[in-house]
MDTraj code that builds the backbone (N, CA, C; nanometers):
import mdtraj as md
import numpy as np

residues = "MET ASP PRO ILE ARG ILE SER ALA PRO SER PHE LEU ASP TYR ILE HIS SER THR PRO ARG GLY CYS VAL LYS ILE VAL LYS ASP GLN ARG LYS LEU TYR LEU ASP PRO LYS ASN LYS GLY GLY TYR PHE TYR SER PRO ILE ARG THR ALA LEU ARG ARG ALA PHE ASN SER VAL ALA PRO ALA GLU GLU LEU ALA ARG ALA VAL ASN LYS ALA ASP ASP LYS GLN TYR ALA HIS PHE VAL ALA LEU GLU ALA GLY PHE VAL ARG TRP SER ARG LYS VAL LYS ALA THR GLY ILE LYS VAL SER GLU ALA VAL TRP THR ALA GLY ASN LEU ASP VAL GLN LEU ASN ASN LEU ILE GLY LEU ARG TYR ALA ASN ASP LYS THR GLU VAL VAL LEU PRO TYR LEU LYS GLU PRO GLU LEU SER SER GLU ALA ALA ASN LEU MET LEU ARG VAL LEU GLU ARG GLU MET PRO HIS LEU LEU SER SER ALA HIS PRO MET VAL LEU ASP VAL ARG ARG GLY LYS PRO PHE ARG LEU ARG ARG ASN THR ASN ARG ASN ASP LEU ASP ALA LEU LEU ALA GLY GLU ALA ALA LYS TYR THR THR HIS TRP GLN SER SER ALA ALA".split()
xyz = np.array([
    [-12.8380, 13.7849, -13.6327],
    [-12.7867, 13.6462, -13.5899],
    [-12.6528, 13.6649, -13.5684],
    [-12.5983, 13.6050, -13.4500],
    [-12.4693, 13.5782, -13.4206],
    [-12.3837, 13.4999, -13.5315],
    [-12.2620, 13.5505, -13.5632],
    [-12.1936, 13.4700, -13.6693],
    [-12.1654, 13.3364, -13.5984],
    [-12.1742, 13.2457, -13.7179],
    [-12.1244, 13.0913, -13.7205],
    [-11.9870, 13.0710, -13.7132],
    [-11.9146, 13.0236, -13.5864],
    [-11.7736, 13.0135, -13.5724],
    [-11.7296, 12.8692, -13.6079],
    [-11.6551, 12.8361, -13.6892],
    [-11.6099, 12.6795, -13.7020],
    [-11.4552, 12.7063, -13.7351],
    [-11.4059, 12.5907, -13.7358],
    [-11.2557, 12.5686, -13.7555],
    [-11.2263, 12.5409, -13.8990],
    [-11.1130, 12.5622, -13.9399],
    [-11.0940, 12.5116, -14.0807],
    [-11.1018, 12.3651, -14.1125],
    [-11.0504, 12.2974, -14.0243],
    [-11.0804, 12.1464, -14.0343],
    [-11.2200, 12.1087, -14.0721],
    [-11.3112, 12.1682, -13.9791],
    [-11.4367, 12.1506, -13.9818],
    [-11.5113, 12.1796, -14.1289],
    [-11.4687, 12.3098, -14.1637],
    [-11.5194, 12.3438, -14.2926],
    [-11.4691, 12.2627, -14.4023],
    [-11.3363, 12.2105, -14.4001],
    [-11.2875, 12.1376, -14.4831],
    [-11.3556, 11.9891, -14.4858],
    [-11.3793, 11.9478, -14.3875],
    [-11.4707, 11.8066, -14.3723],
    [-11.6116, 11.8263, -14.4518],
    [-11.6456, 11.9551, -14.4314],
    [-11.7972, 12.0072, -14.5196],
    [-11.7797, 12.0017, -14.6532],
    [-11.6934, 12.0926, -14.6856],
    [-11.6734, 12.0882, -14.8463],
    [-11.6176, 11.9503, -14.9131],
    [-11.5695, 11.8642, -14.8313],
    [-11.5327, 11.7315, -14.8826],
    [-11.6228, 11.6455, -14.8731],
    [-11.7485, 11.6663, -14.8376],
    [-11.8571, 11.5593, -14.8372],
    [-11.9563, 11.5755, -14.9342],
    [-12.0582, 11.4429, -14.9416],
    [-12.1484, 11.4552, -15.0232],
    [-12.2644, 11.5469, -14.9819],
    [-12.3647, 11.5736, -15.0526],
    [-12.4758, 11.6414, -15.0168],
    [-12.5510, 11.6031, -14.8615],
    [-12.5776, 11.4803, -14.8854],
    [-12.6337, 11.3925, -14.7609],
    [-12.5468, 11.4011, -14.6361],
    [-12.4061, 11.3860, -14.6737],
    [-12.3177, 11.3889, -14.5724],
    [-12.2964, 11.5110, -14.4996],
    [-12.3193, 11.6312, -14.5806],
    [-12.3031, 11.7529, -14.5270],
    [-12.3984, 11.8142, -14.4219],
    [-12.5162, 11.7521, -14.4549],
    [-12.6262, 11.8019, -14.3550],
    [-12.6001, 11.7076, -14.2200],
    [-12.5598, 11.5937, -14.2118],
    [-12.4984, 11.5066, -14.0933],
    [-12.3848, 11.5866, -14.0210],
    [-12.2783, 11.6271, -14.1094],
    [-12.1720, 11.7114, -14.0531],
    [-12.2150, 11.8218, -13.9867],
    [-12.2960, 11.9000, -14.0542],
    [-12.3215, 12.0246, -13.9639],
    [-12.4165, 12.0123, -13.8422],
    [-12.4847, 11.9030, -13.8455],
    [-12.5668, 11.8786, -13.7164],
    [-12.4604, 11.8319, -13.5994],
    [-12.3629, 11.7386, -13.6526],
    [-12.2546, 11.7097, -13.5445],
    [-12.1737, 11.8333, -13.5154],
    [-12.1432, 11.9250, -13.5997],
    [-12.0656, 12.0343, -13.5586],
    [-12.1327, 12.1101, -13.4859],
    [-12.2733, 12.1316, -13.4963],
    [-12.3589, 12.2229, -13.4360],
    [-12.3663, 12.1800, -13.2858],
    [-12.3885, 12.0450, -13.2484],
    [-12.3630, 11.9926, -13.1163],
    [-12.2198, 12.0290, -13.0538],
    [-12.1267, 12.0122, -13.1385],
    [-12.0030, 12.0255, -13.0901],
    [-11.9566, 12.1586, -13.0601],
    [-11.9998, 12.2660, -13.1335],
    [-11.9411, 12.3930, -13.1228],
    [-12.0634, 12.4696, -13.0183],
    [-12.1733, 12.4245, -12.9745],
    [-12.2678, 12.4986, -12.8965],
    [-12.2753, 12.4251, -12.7597],
    [-12.2250, 12.3070, -12.7479],
    [-12.2137, 12.2138, -12.6191],
    [-12.0648, 12.2542, -12.5626],
    [-12.0600, 12.3002, -12.4728],
    [-11.9098, 12.2969, -12.4001],
    [-11.8601, 12.1790, -12.3342],
    [-11.9508, 12.1046, -12.3158],
    [-11.9279, 11.9585, -12.2611],
    [-11.8916, 11.8423, -12.3512],
    [-11.8918, 11.8881, -12.4948],
    [-11.8907, 11.7929, -12.5918],
    [-11.7470, 11.7972, -12.6375],
    [-11.6873, 11.6735, -12.6156],
    [-11.5464, 11.6662, -12.6444],
    [-11.5085, 11.5745, -12.7734],
    [-11.5963, 11.5726, -12.8632],
    [-11.5701, 11.5170, -12.9931],
    [-11.4663, 11.5712, -13.0552],
    [-11.4561, 11.6901, -13.0682],
    [-11.3448, 11.7706, -13.1323],
    [-11.2148, 11.7567, -13.1047],
    [-11.1894, 11.6952, -12.9781],
    [-11.0811, 11.6728, -12.8955],
    [-11.0072, 11.5355, -12.9649],
    [-11.0669, 11.4474, -13.0561],
    [-10.9997, 11.3097, -13.1091],
    [-10.8833, 11.3415, -13.1393],
    [-10.8618, 11.4161, -13.2517],
    [-10.7470, 11.4408, -13.3178],
    [-10.6411, 11.5454, -13.2640],
    [-10.6830, 11.5866, -13.1357],
    [-10.5859, 11.6899, -13.0940],
    [-10.4577, 11.6610, -13.0561],
    [-10.4230, 11.5545, -13.0028],
    [-10.2825, 11.5173, -12.9638],
    [-10.2017, 11.4895, -13.0913],
    [-10.2567, 11.4430, -13.1939],
    [-10.1716, 11.4436, -13.3078],
    [-10.1616, 11.5662, -13.3812],
    [-10.2407, 11.6531, -13.3698],
    [-10.2161, 11.7781, -13.4022],
    [-10.1131, 11.8560, -13.3368],
    [-10.1173, 11.8321, -13.2245],
    [-10.0116, 11.9319, -13.1494],
    [-9.8850, 11.8507, -13.1732],
    [-9.8825, 11.7218, -13.1912],
    [-9.7549, 11.6488, -13.2146],
    [-9.6872, 11.6900, -13.3541],
    [-9.7612, 11.7279, -13.4508],
    [-9.7314, 11.7512, -13.5954],
    [-9.6710, 11.8933, -13.5638],
    [-9.7456, 11.9865, -13.4751],
    [-9.6726, 12.1018, -13.4981],
    [-9.5323, 12.0991, -13.4080],
    [-9.5238, 12.0055, -13.3166],
    [-9.3971, 11.9937, -13.2508],
    [-9.2958, 11.9450, -13.3119],
    [-9.3340, 11.8492, -13.4220],
    [-9.2499, 11.7690, -13.5049],
    [-9.1416, 11.8837, -13.5786],
    [-9.2051, 11.9769, -13.6282],
    [-9.0886, 12.0599, -13.7144],
    [-9.0079, 12.1399, -13.6420],
    [-9.0313, 12.1502, -13.5003],
    [-8.9374, 12.2275, -13.4261],
    [-8.8499, 12.1245, -13.3264],
    [-8.8401, 12.0133, -13.3763],
    [-8.7820, 11.9209, -13.3092],
    [-8.6493, 11.8604, -13.3849],
    [-8.5532, 11.7904, -13.3322],
    [-8.4473, 11.7376, -13.3828],
    [-8.4824, 11.5817, -13.3987],
    [-8.5876, 11.5561, -13.3554],
    [-8.6419, 11.4101, -13.3784],
    [-8.7819, 11.4142, -13.4054],
    [-8.8348, 11.4662, -13.5190],
    [-8.9765, 11.4727, -13.5426],
    [-9.0468, 11.3470, -13.5334],
    [-9.0058, 11.2214, -13.5832],
    [-9.0788, 11.1213, -13.5655],
    [-9.1132, 11.0828, -13.4279],
    [-9.0276, 11.1091, -13.3129],
    [-9.0415, 11.0819, -13.1898],
    [-9.1726, 11.1530, -13.1290],
    [-9.1812, 11.2816, -13.1927],
    [-9.2832, 11.3557, -13.1526],
    [-9.4482, 11.2877, -13.1892],
    [-9.4499, 11.2263, -13.2995],
    [-9.5738, 11.1529, -13.3425],
    [-9.5804, 11.0238, -13.2598],
    [-9.4508, 10.9594, -13.2413],
    [-9.4566, 10.8311, -13.1398],
    [-9.5260, 10.8273, -13.0218],
    [-9.4843, 10.9431, -12.9770],
    [-9.5414, 10.9802, -12.8182],
    [-9.6934, 10.9963, -12.8354],
    [-9.7543, 11.0534, -12.9165],
    [-9.8692, 11.0814, -12.9321],
    [-9.9425, 10.9275, -12.9505],
    [-9.9098, 10.8401, -13.0558],
    [-9.9200, 10.7246, -13.0768],
    [-9.9426, 10.6408, -12.9434],
    [-9.8281, 10.6492, -12.8455],
    [-9.8254, 10.5555, -12.7333],
    [-9.9221, 10.5988, -12.6461],
    [-9.9503, 10.7087, -12.6501],
    [-10.0681, 10.7856, -12.5485],
    [-10.2172, 10.7650, -12.5916],
    [-10.2225, 10.7135, -12.7183],
    [-10.3765, 10.7049, -12.7798],
    [-10.4626, 10.5831, -12.7150],
    [-10.5814, 10.6395, -12.7062],
    [-10.6757, 10.5474, -12.6355],
    [-10.7000, 10.4494, -12.7606],
    [-10.8049, 10.3518, -12.7180],
    [-10.8074, 10.2347, -12.7996],
    [-10.8826, 10.2743, -12.9394],
    [-10.9895, 10.3819, -12.9241],
    [-11.0295, 10.4346, -13.0311],
    [-10.9221, 10.4994, -13.1408],
    [-10.8439, 10.5654, -13.0873],
    [-10.7431, 10.6651, -13.1359],
    [-10.6507, 10.5869, -13.2175],
    [-10.6183, 10.4937, -13.1488],
    [-10.4948, 10.4251, -13.1866],
    [-10.4610, 10.3911, -13.3289],
    [-10.5630, 10.3287, -13.3996],
    [-10.5170, 10.2813, -13.5364],
    [-10.5166, 10.4076, -13.6341],
    [-10.6075, 10.5044, -13.6068],
    [-10.5843, 10.6281, -13.6522],
    [-10.4466, 10.6732, -13.6567],
    [-10.4061, 10.6963, -13.5299],
    [-10.2858, 10.7706, -13.5043],
    [-10.1693, 10.6964, -13.5582],
    [-10.1774, 10.5625, -13.5852],
    [-10.0590, 10.4878, -13.6341],
    [-10.0636, 10.5305, -13.7936],
    [-10.1854, 10.5276, -13.8518],
    [-10.1908, 10.5597, -13.9933],
    [-10.1426, 10.6849, -14.0090],
    [-10.1704, 10.7886, -13.9412],
    [-10.1246, 10.9396, -13.9560],
    [-9.9771, 10.9280, -13.9424],
    [-9.9264, 10.8518, -13.8468],
    [-9.7816, 10.8526, -13.8076],
    [-9.6935, 10.8170, -13.9144],
    [-9.7624, 10.6943, -13.9745],
    [-9.6803, 10.6239, -14.0881],
    [-9.7008, 10.7365, -14.2023],
    [-9.8028, 10.8306, -14.2215],
    [-9.8084, 10.8846, -14.3464],
    [-9.7141, 11.0247, -14.3463],
    [-9.7017, 11.0534, -14.2029],
    [-9.6133, 11.1826, -14.1792],
    [-9.4807, 11.1563, -14.2109],
    [-9.4296, 11.0405, -14.1637],
    [-9.2888, 10.9723, -14.1789],
    [-9.2697, 10.9775, -14.3144],
    [-9.3309, 10.8999, -14.3939],
    [-9.2972, 10.9031, -14.5350],
    [-9.2929, 11.0415, -14.5838],
    [-9.3701, 11.1263, -14.5425],
    [-9.3496, 11.2674, -14.6342],
    [-9.2468, 11.3385, -14.5880],
    [-9.2189, 11.3317, -14.4394],
    [-9.1322, 11.4348, -14.3864],
    [-8.9765, 11.3842, -14.4151],
    [-8.9757, 11.2610, -14.4842],
    [-8.8289, 11.1915, -14.4833],
    [-8.7860, 11.2704, -14.6346],
    [-8.8961, 11.3122, -14.7201],
    [-8.8547, 11.3791, -14.8162],
    [-8.8479, 11.5228, -14.8117],
    [-8.8654, 11.5938, -14.7016],
    [-8.8857, 11.7279, -14.6706],
    [-8.7892, 11.7796, -14.6015],
    [-8.7112, 11.8784, -14.6321],
    [-8.5961, 11.9696, -14.5518],
    [-8.6641, 12.0932, -14.5035],
    [-8.7115, 12.1060, -14.4081],
    [-8.7779, 12.2347, -14.3823],
    [-8.7804, 12.2462, -14.1899],
    [-8.7707, 12.3650, -14.1591],
    [-8.7950, 12.3835, -14.0167],
    [-8.9191, 12.4660, -13.9837],
    [-8.9857, 12.4411, -13.8609],
    [-9.0931, 12.5104, -13.8400],
    [-9.0779, 12.6337, -13.7985],
    [-9.1697, 12.7382, -13.8327],
    [-9.1797, 12.8853, -13.8029],
    [-9.3135, 12.9086, -13.7523],
    [-9.3162, 13.0397, -13.7011],
    [-9.4424, 13.0603, -13.6116],
    [-9.5495, 13.1301, -13.7263],
    [-9.6647, 13.0911, -13.7000],
    [-9.7898, 13.1346, -13.7837],
    [-9.8877, 13.1939, -13.6859],
    [-9.9256, 13.3234, -13.7694],
    [-10.0374, 13.3773, -13.6670],
    [-10.1736, 13.3471, -13.6869],
    [-10.2657, 13.3765, -13.6308],
    [-10.4166, 13.3289, -13.6418],
    [-10.4956, 13.4450, -13.7300],
    [-10.5800, 13.3776, -13.8079],
    [-10.6753, 13.4656, -13.8764],
    [-10.8080, 13.4224, -13.8975],
    [-10.9109, 13.4941, -13.9486],
    [-11.0330, 13.4451, -13.9764],
    [-11.0815, 13.4821, -14.1197],
    [-11.1346, 13.3912, -14.1854],
    [-11.2014, 13.4051, -14.3125],
    [-11.3320, 13.4031, -14.2973],
    [-11.4032, 13.5141, -14.3505],
    [-11.5394, 13.5478, -14.3304],
    [-11.6056, 13.5370, -14.4627],
    [-11.7305, 13.4649, -14.4792],
    [-11.7938, 13.4756, -14.5940],
    [-11.9469, 13.4725, -14.5391],
    [-12.0205, 13.5997, -14.5472],
    [-12.1432, 13.6039, -14.4873],
    [-12.1589, 13.5940, -14.3463],
    [-12.2313, 13.5187, -14.3023],
    [-12.2522, 13.4851, -14.1639],
    [-12.1564, 13.3693, -14.1013],
    [-12.0679, 13.3243, -14.1896],
    [-11.9755, 13.2176, -14.1523],
    [-11.8294, 13.2751, -14.1296],
    [-11.7944, 13.2515, -13.9982],
    [-11.6446, 13.2659, -13.9661],
    [-11.5568, 13.1517, -13.9593],
    [-11.4559, 13.1290, -14.0398],
    [-11.3719, 12.9925, -14.0564],
    [-11.2454, 13.0602, -13.9827],
    [-11.2269, 12.9722, -13.8828],
    [-11.1060, 13.0213, -13.7943],
    [-10.9931, 12.9369, -13.8183],
    [-10.8609, 13.0158, -13.8855],
    [-10.7531, 12.9533, -13.9157],
    [-10.6621, 12.9806, -13.8032],
    [-10.6404, 12.8671, -13.7380],
    [-10.5325, 12.8721, -13.6125],
    [-10.4833, 12.7215, -13.6160],
    [-10.3575, 12.7323, -13.5241],
    [-10.2976, 12.5914, -13.4852],
    [-10.2485, 12.5394, -13.6345],
    [-10.2032, 12.6319, -13.7344],
    [-10.1657, 12.5843, -13.8585],
    [-9.9905, 12.5745, -13.8425],
    [-9.9408, 12.4867, -13.9396],
    [-9.7822, 12.4725, -13.9353],
    [-9.7313, 12.5590, -14.0353],
    [-9.6014, 12.6360, -13.9713],
    [-9.5223, 12.7001, -14.0574],
    [-9.4275, 12.6464, -14.1032],
    [-9.3708, 12.6415, -14.2355],
    [-9.2478, 12.5750, -14.2640],
    [-9.1547, 12.6927, -14.3419],
    [-9.0264, 12.6796, -14.3123],
    [-8.9323, 12.7338, -14.4005],
    [-8.8318, 12.6399, -14.4712],
    [-8.8045, 12.6537, -14.5999],
    [-8.7235, 12.5592, -14.6579],
    [-8.5918, 12.6200, -14.6863],
    [-8.4841, 12.5295, -14.7151],
    [-8.3497, 12.5603, -14.7394],
    [-8.3431, 12.6854, -14.8329],
    [-8.4397, 12.7109, -14.9485],
    [-8.4088, 12.7934, -15.0448],
    [-8.4944, 12.9202, -14.9757],
    [-8.5281, 12.9260, -14.8587],
    [-8.5895, 13.0470, -14.7694],
    [-8.7459, 13.0589, -14.8277],
    [-8.7927, 12.9759, -14.9277],
    [-8.9412, 12.9596, -14.9335],
    [-9.0153, 12.9268, -14.7982],
    [-9.1304, 12.9705, -14.7764],
    [-9.2204, 12.9552, -14.6811],
    [-9.3435, 12.9044, -14.7195],
    [-9.3851, 12.8094, -14.6459],
    [-9.5331, 12.7882, -14.6550],
    [-9.6271, 12.7508, -14.5321],
    [-9.7507, 12.7893, -14.5281],
    [-9.8310, 12.7496, -14.4061],
    [-9.9251, 12.6173, -14.4528],
    [-9.9211, 12.5268, -14.3673],
    [-9.9813, 12.3987, -14.3828],
    [-10.1012, 12.3643, -14.3019],
    [-10.2052, 12.3300, -14.3440],
    [-10.3171, 12.2684, -14.2891],
    [-10.3246, 12.1213, -14.3095],
    [-10.2940, 12.0615, -14.1947],
    [-10.2983, 11.9023, -14.1960],
    [-10.4403, 11.8452, -14.2110],
    [-10.4705, 11.7757, -14.3085],
    [-10.5863, 11.6911, -14.3039],
    [-10.5641, 11.5491, -14.2706],
    [-10.6499, 11.5041, -14.1371],
    [-10.6308, 11.4099, -14.0730],
    [-10.7322, 11.2737, -14.0751],
    [-10.8328, 11.3105, -14.1753],
    [-10.9513, 11.2025, -14.1529],
    [-10.9088, 11.1039, -14.2396],
    [-11.0041, 10.9879, -14.2375],
    [-10.9800, 10.8610, -14.3144],
    [-10.9989, 10.8667, -14.4686],
    [-11.1059, 10.9250, -14.5170],
    [-11.1328, 10.9329, -14.6534],
    [-11.0155, 11.0229, -14.7375],
    [-10.9707, 10.9672, -14.8537],
    [-10.8632, 11.0386, -14.9074],
    [-10.9417, 11.1617, -14.9602],
    [-10.8423, 11.2744, -14.9396],
    [-10.8715, 11.4088, -14.9697],
    [-10.8753, 11.4231, -15.1054],
    [-10.9659, 11.4950, -15.2023],
    [-11.0043, 11.5251, -15.3276],
    [-10.9127, 11.6674, -15.3529],
    [-10.8496, 11.6710, -15.4671],
    [-10.8026, 11.7986, -15.5076],
    [-10.9070, 11.9013, -15.5079],
    [-11.0427, 11.8738, -15.5368],
    [-11.1266, 11.9897, -15.5473],
    [-11.1558, 12.0356, -15.4197],
    [-11.1574, 11.9708, -15.3198],
    [-11.1760, 12.0294, -15.1596],
    [-11.0570, 12.0977, -15.1298],
    [-10.9426, 12.0438, -15.1759],
    [-10.8109, 12.1041, -15.0973],
    [-10.7922, 12.2310, -15.1688],
    [-10.8449, 12.2422, -15.3134],
    [-10.8112, 12.3544, -15.3544],
    [-10.8984, 12.4779, -15.2977],
    [-11.0152, 12.4533, -15.2567],
    [-11.1097, 12.5509, -15.2012],
    [-11.0513, 12.5881, -15.0731],
    [-10.9984, 12.4958, -14.9745],
    [-10.9207, 12.5298, -14.8546],
    [-10.7924, 12.6266, -14.8790],
    [-10.7070, 12.5757, -14.9902],
    [-10.6017, 12.6497, -15.0296],
    [-10.6239, 12.7722, -15.0587],
    [-10.7387, 12.8047, -15.1234],
    [-10.7814, 12.9487, -15.1549],
    [-10.8266, 13.0192, -15.0240],
    [-10.8991, 12.9700, -14.9325],
    [-10.9307, 13.0269, -14.8054],
    [-10.7905, 13.0722, -14.7426],
    [-10.6928, 12.9859, -14.7319],
    [-10.5474, 13.0111, -14.6748],
    [-10.4933, 13.1155, -14.7561],
    [-10.4792, 13.1201, -14.8949],
    [-10.4290, 13.2119, -14.9856],
    [-10.4771, 13.3655, -14.9563],
    [-10.5992, 13.3575, -14.9454],
    [-10.6720, 13.4892, -14.8982],
    [-10.6483, 13.5411, -14.7805],
    [-10.6024, 13.4813, -14.6742],
    [-10.5544, 13.5305, -14.5485],
    [-10.4294, 13.5251, -14.5274],
    [-10.3284, 13.5042, -14.6174],
    [-10.2133, 13.4947, -14.5864],
    [-10.1307, 13.5914, -14.5494],
    [-10.2027, 13.7255, -14.6030],
    [-10.1287, 13.8310, -14.5385],
    [-10.1223, 13.8237, -14.3638],
    [-10.2214, 13.7853, -14.3406],
    [-10.2487, 13.7991, -14.1756],
    [-10.1688, 13.6436, -14.1050],
    [-10.1667, 13.5504, -14.1904],
    [-10.1122, 13.4229, -14.1226],
    [-9.9584, 13.4405, -14.1230],
    [-9.9005, 13.4518, -14.2565],
    [-9.7375, 13.4635, -14.2775],
    [-9.7055, 13.5346, -14.3895],
    [-9.6749, 13.6664, -14.3906],
    [-9.6776, 13.7405, -14.5082],
    [-9.5510, 13.6485, -14.6090],
    [-9.6106, 13.6743, -14.7325],
    [-9.5531, 13.6180, -14.8474],
    [-9.5196, 13.4581, -14.8660],
    [-9.5865, 13.3983, -14.7481],
    [-9.5766, 13.2453, -14.7707],
    [-9.6927, 13.2052, -14.8500],
    [-9.6617, 13.0614, -14.8886],
    [-9.7740, 12.9956, -14.9739],
    [-9.8414, 12.8938, -14.9037],
    [-9.9660, 12.8481, -14.9491],
    [-10.0460, 12.7831, -14.8839],
    [-10.0403, 12.6170, -14.9104],
    [-10.0356, 12.5283, -14.8267],
    [-10.0273, 12.3903, -14.8548],
    [-10.1200, 12.3134, -14.7696],
    [-10.2014, 12.2125, -14.7971],
    [-10.2923, 12.1262, -14.7478],
    [-10.2263, 11.9880, -14.7479],
    [-10.1947, 11.9258, -14.6383],
    [-10.1236, 11.7926, -14.6371],
    [-10.2172, 11.6806, -14.6041],
    [-10.2469, 11.5864, -14.6849],
    [-10.3126, 11.4847, -14.6439],
    [-10.2168, 11.3784, -14.5678],
    [-10.2417, 11.3983, -14.4456],
    [-10.1207, 11.3305, -14.3623],
    [-10.1004, 11.1963, -14.3793],
    [-10.2263, 11.0989, -14.3795],
    [-10.2347, 10.9693, -14.3980],
    [-10.1564, 10.8999, -14.5173],
    [-10.1872, 10.9643, -14.6355],
    [-10.1067, 10.9542, -14.7359],
    [-9.9917, 11.0030, -14.7672],
    [-9.9458, 11.1113, -14.6835],
    [-9.8185, 11.1939, -14.7014],
    [-9.8359, 11.2515, -14.8368],
    [-9.9517, 11.3096, -14.8725],
    [-9.9805, 11.3684, -14.9987],
    [-9.9879, 11.5188, -14.9772],
    [-9.9094, 11.6133, -15.0419],
    [-9.9290, 11.7520, -15.0242],
    [-10.0237, 11.7924, -15.1463],
    [-10.1059, 11.9251, -15.1157],
    [-10.1767, 11.9708, -15.2244],
    [-10.1204, 12.1360, -15.2217],
    [-10.1201, 12.1841, -15.3442],
    [-10.0724, 12.3332, -15.3470],
    [-10.1336, 12.3767, -15.4822],
    [-10.1793, 12.5133, -15.4651],
    [-10.2572, 12.5553, -15.6045],
    [-10.1476, 12.5996, -15.7052],
    [-10.2042, 12.5295, -15.8289],
    [-10.1217, 12.5818, -15.9394],
    [-10.1296, 12.7189, -16.0098],
    [-10.0293, 12.7624, -16.0465],
    [-10.0141, 12.9069, -16.0940],
    [-10.1509, 12.9446, -16.1879],
    [-10.1836, 12.8469, -16.2555],
    [-10.2840, 12.8835, -16.3584],
    [-10.4172, 12.8823, -16.2781],
    [-10.4575, 12.8627, -16.1659],
    [-10.5743, 12.8245, -16.1036],
    [-10.6519, 12.9300, -16.1286],
    [-10.7919, 12.9085, -16.1571],
    [-10.8676, 13.0339, -16.1730],
    [-10.9318, 13.0687, -16.0144],
    [-10.8725, 13.1662, -15.9890],
    [-10.9022, 13.2073, -15.8378],
    [-11.0492, 13.2760, -15.8340],
    [-11.0849, 13.3212, -15.9417],
    [-11.2191, 13.3880, -15.9194],
    [-11.3443, 13.2710, -15.9052],
    [-11.3223, 13.1506, -15.9774],
    [-11.3931, 13.0268, -15.9766],
    [-11.3933, 12.9908, -15.8443],
    [-11.2835, 12.9501, -15.7590],
    [-11.2738, 12.9331, -15.6577],
    [-11.3575, 13.0131, -15.5267],
    [-11.3235, 13.1621, -15.5686],
    [-11.4014, 13.2315, -15.4878],
    [-11.5492, 13.2230, -15.4989],
    [-11.6220, 13.2057, -15.6029],
    [-11.7433, 13.1616, -15.6306],
    [-11.7916, 13.0240, -15.5689],
    [-11.7142, 12.9432, -15.5840],
    [-11.7582, 12.8046, -15.5257],
    [-11.7542, 12.8266, -15.3682],
    [-11.6498, 12.9116, -15.3068],
    [-11.6591, 12.9087, -15.1621],
    [-11.7580, 12.9849, -15.1152],
    [-11.8002, 13.1108, -15.1839],
    [-11.9328, 13.1725, -15.1379],
    [-12.0621, 13.0953, -15.1397],
    [-12.0637, 12.9961, -15.2242],
    [-12.1760, 12.9026, -15.2506],
    [-12.1501, 12.7955, -15.1135],
    [-12.0452, 12.7617, -15.0822],
    [-12.0094, 12.6616, -14.9993],
    [-12.0510, 12.7243, -14.8373],
    [-12.0146, 12.8506, -14.8318],
    [-12.0478, 12.8944, -14.7001],
    [-12.2012, 12.9271, -14.6872],
    [-12.2533, 12.9720, -14.7913],
    [-12.3948, 12.9857, -14.7877],
    [-12.4632, 12.8739, -14.7540],
    [-12.4281, 12.7769, -14.8294],
    [-12.4903, 12.6386, -14.7928],
    [-12.4708, 12.6040, -14.6608],
    [-12.3398, 12.6167, -14.6005],
    [-12.3279, 12.5807, -14.4701],
    [-12.4126, 12.6469, -14.3534],
    [-12.4194, 12.7732, -14.3776],
    [-12.5115, 12.8691, -14.3009],
    [-12.6514, 12.8312, -14.3272],
    [-12.7067, 12.7771, -14.4278],
    [-12.8511, 12.7312, -14.4308],
    [-12.8607, 12.6087, -14.3724],
    [-12.7590, 12.5064, -14.3821],
    [-12.7743, 12.3900, -14.3201],
    [-12.7737, 12.4065, -14.1488],
    [-12.6861, 12.5080, -14.1219],
    [-12.6757, 12.5343, -13.9797],
    [-12.8144, 12.5973, -13.9167],
    [-12.8652, 12.6763, -13.9808],
    [-12.9953, 12.7199, -13.9496],
    [-13.1089, 12.6278, -13.9560],
    [-13.0914, 12.5507, -14.0589],
    [-13.2144, 12.4316, -14.0567],
    [-13.2155, 12.3297, -13.9444],
    [-13.0689, 12.2849, -13.9081],
    [-13.0335, 12.1944, -13.8065],
    [-13.0931, 12.2528, -13.6805],
    [-13.1224, 12.3916, -13.6720],
    [-13.1770, 12.4489, -13.5241],
    [-13.3087, 12.4181, -13.5116],
    [-13.3982, 12.3823, -13.6251],
    [-13.5299, 12.3849, -13.5980],
    [-13.5789, 12.2440, -13.5407],
])
top = md.Topology()
chain = top.add_chain()
for i, resn in enumerate(residues, 1):
    res = top.add_residue(resn, chain, resSeq=i)
    for name in ("N", "CA", "C"):
        top.add_atom(name, md.element.get_by_symbol(name[0]), res)
traj = md.Trajectory(xyz[None], top)
C-alpha cells in the first residue's frame, strides 16, 4: 500500500480530536488529499503565508492585516481572531525569521510532512521552529506535546540545534516541551496515534 501523506496541521487536528471526531477528520482529510479539485485545505493558506512573512517584515502586524483585508466572508472572523492573537503574542517577542528546511516524520505507513514552518532567532541567538495552530478549539497541552515531539525528532533536518514550539495563534499561547518530559512515553503515544490514523484511513475507503 502506498504511504499515507498528510500535513503536520492535519495530524495535529487528528490527535487533538475526540474518538468520534477522529473518524470524521480522517474522512474529510481523505477527500482533501485524494481529490485534486478539493480546495478545503486552502482556507487558512493566506494567514499561514502572512505569518511566515511577518517575521521577515519591519511591520509584522501589517502582513496579517493584508490577509484579513483580503479574506472572504467565511474567513473574515477567523482571520480577525488570528490577527489579534498573533499581535498580542508578537509584542512580547523579539525575534527575526530564519529559513527552515522541510522534513517528513514517518511512523509505519503514515508520512507527516513538516513544511512551511516558521524559524525564529532570538537576541540571545537561541533558535526555534514554530508550527502555528490556527483552529478555533483551544489547543490542549497533551496534543501540543505530541506534535512538539514530532518536530523535535526531525529537528536535525529542519533546523539544526533549534527547539520546537507550537503556537496557538488565536490565544497567543506558545507550547514547549519541558526538560523532564518523558520522551519514551510520547514516542509510544505517537506510534499509537499513527497506527490509529492509518486504520481510520483504510476503514474510510471501504
